[in-house]
C-alpha distance (Angstrom), angle and dihedral (degrees) to the residues before:
residue distance angle dihedral
M1 . . .
L2 3.77 . .
R3 3.87 109.9 .
L4 3.72 112.8 -162.8
K5 3.81 110.5 -169.9
F6 3.84 107.0 -161.9
P7 3.88 120.9 -149.3
R8 3.80 127.7 -101.4
L9 3.83 90.5 -101.8
I10 3.84 114.6 48.8
T11 3.86 93.3 -174.6
A12 3.70 139.6 121.5
P13 3.83 94.4 -96.4
N14 3.80 86.8 58.0
S15 3.87 91.9 44.2
R16 3.90 93.9 122.5
S17 3.73 94.7 65.6
V18 3.87 94.2 35.0
L19 3.80 93.5 51.2
S20 3.72 91.4 42.9
L21 3.81 90.9 57.3
C22 3.79 91.3 44.4
N23 3.78 91.0 51.4
Q24 3.85 88.7 52.3
A25 3.65 89.4 54.0
I26 3.81 93.8 51.1
K27 3.74 96.3 41.4
S28 3.80 98.2 42.8
R29 3.85 119.6 98.9
Q30 3.88 88.6 -154.1
S31 3.81 120.4 110.6
P32 2.86 135.1 -137.3
V33 3.83 103.0 43.3
L34 3.69 116.3 -157.8
F35 3.80 115.7 -153.4
D36 3.78 101.5 -157.3
L37 3.91 112.2 -162.9
S38 3.81 94.0 158.7
D39 3.89 91.2 119.0
A40 3.73 96.6 46.4
Q41 3.72 115.6 127.5
F42 3.78 98.2 168.3
V43 3.87 135.1 18.7
T44 3.76 124.0 -178.3
P45 3.84 128.7 -165.1
F46 3.88 87.6 -91.7
G47 3.83 87.9 61.1
A48 3.72 95.1 44.5
T49 3.80 94.7 50.4
V50 3.91 96.1 41.6
L51 3.82 89.8 48.8
S52 3.82 91.0 47.4
G53 3.80 92.3 50.8
T54 3.74 90.7 47.9
I55 3.75 96.2 46.8
T56 3.90 90.7 48.9
A57 3.69 93.4 47.1
C58 3.86 88.5 53.4
I59 3.61 92.3 48.3
E60 3.91 89.7 49.5
Q61 3.86 85.3 54.8
G62 3.83 89.7 58.0
K63 3.95 93.3 -110.5
D64 3.73 119.2 147.1
I65 3.78 111.6 -121.7
Q66 3.78 129.9 -146.3
Y67 3.70 127.5 -171.8
Q68 3.86 131.7 -155.4
K69 3.76 106.7 -165.4
P70 3.85 123.3 -138.3
Q71 3.77 115.6 -85.1
N72 3.70 87.6 -144.8
E73 3.89 105.9 94.6
D74 3.89 92.9 -152.2
V75 3.87 92.7 52.2
D76 3.77 91.4 47.5
E77 3.78 90.9 48.2
W78 3.77 90.7 50.2
L79 3.79 94.3 48.7
S80 3.82 88.2 51.8
S81 3.92 92.0 47.5
I82 3.70 92.8 50.6
S83 3.84 87.1 49.7
F84 3.83 96.4 -118.8
S85 3.73 92.0 125.6
G86 3.88 93.2 43.8
F87 3.76 91.4 49.1
F88 3.78 90.7 60.8
H89 3.87 93.7 37.0
I90 3.82 91.4 -117.3
D91 3.76 97.1 111.7
E92 3.73 115.7 128.9
R93 3.71 95.4 167.8
S94 3.78 109.7 48.3
A95 3.78 88.9 -156.1
R96 3.70 118.4 -167.5
A97 3.87 118.4 -98.1
R98 3.85 110.9 -107.5
A99 3.79 120.7 -120.4
T100 3.97 84.5 -133.8
S101 3.79 94.8 59.6
I102 3.85 145.7 60.4
Q103 3.66 113.0 -137.9
L104 3.72 124.7 -118.1
R105 3.78 113.6 -81.1
Q106 3.78 135.1 178.4
L107 3.86 109.1 -140.2
T108 3.71 120.6 -163.8
G109 3.83 94.6 179.1
L110 3.79 141.2 0.9
N111 3.79 107.6 -43.4
P112 3.83 115.7 -163.7
V113 3.93 91.3 -174.6
F114 3.96 88.6 60.6
V115 3.73 92.1 49.0
D116 3.73 93.9 46.7
D117 3.84 91.7 46.1
L118 3.84 90.8 49.5
V119 3.86 93.5 46.6
G120 3.89 88.8 45.4
L121 3.84 88.6 53.0
L122 3.77 90.3 53.5
D123 3.82 95.7 44.4
N124 3.91 91.4 46.9
N125 3.83 90.3 55.8
M126 3.73 102.7 31.7
N127 3.87 105.8 27.3
L128 3.86 96.1 -129.2
S129 3.79 121.3 -155.8
E130 3.82 113.8 -118.6
G131 3.75 93.7 -107.7
V132 3.87 91.3 52.9
R133 3.80 89.9 44.6
D134 3.80 91.1 54.4
S135 3.71 92.2 45.6
I136 3.83 95.2 52.0
Q137 3.86 88.8 45.4
L138 3.83 90.7 52.1
S139 3.79 90.9 47.5
L140 3.76 93.7 49.5
Y141 3.80 90.9 51.2
E142 3.85 90.3 49.3
L143 3.79 88.8 49.9
L144 3.91 94.1 51.3
I145 3.77 92.6 43.2
N146 3.87 88.2 53.3
V147 3.91 90.4 49.2
F148 3.80 92.5 52.3
D149 3.86 96.0 40.0
H150 3.80 96.9 47.1
S151 3.82 109.2 24.9
K152 3.69 98.4 69.6
S153 3.76 86.6 -156.0
D154 3.76 120.0 165.9
I155 3.74 92.3 -157.2
G156 3.76 100.3 47.0
C157 3.79 115.4 -135.4
F158 3.78 138.6 -65.1
V159 3.62 121.4 -127.5
C160 3.82 135.6 -177.4
A161 3.86 136.2 149.2
Q162 3.79 142.2 -155.5
F163 3.79 124.7 -162.3
T164 3.78 112.1 -150.1
P165 3.85 116.5 173.7
K166 3.79 95.2 -140.3
S167 3.80 95.0 56.6
Q168 3.81 97.7 15.9
L169 3.95 111.4 -139.4
K170 3.65 128.0 3.9
G171 3.78 113.5 -171.3
N172 3.69 138.3 148.5
P173 3.80 140.4 -168.4
A174 3.85 110.3 -155.5
S175 3.81 122.5 -174.6
């Protein structure tokens, strides 16, 4: 068994350690792979999407996956509300989706519904002008087109987002 103990902060600033663990999971020939989030104190959309892509890649490789949920109740609840736990059928909470987030999705092609939902989330929380709204929508389409044109990913990409007034929007496409 390969046990991967993730850090307290599964965030973009901690990307070096998070991505190193994810690379170990993908490159390893061991099975099962245990994704141990027991010490996690904070997970952002970056963490949710990178973990999702890694778990999916391991499943595609035929590896058995095990999951140790966070001991921190707030983190476990957030992972449920963003649908990370439900996506992998490990959700014990069935937490309600938050009005300030876009739940985790796996995209295998350009998805106008996701773009509309994300722009709607921004608009609902920031009252965007029509011009800004259109610019953001165009930028998101360009970003997703680039992901699909250049990533050569067999699993597509994972996306989710969380609006937090202090830092505005945290989102991440991971392929």
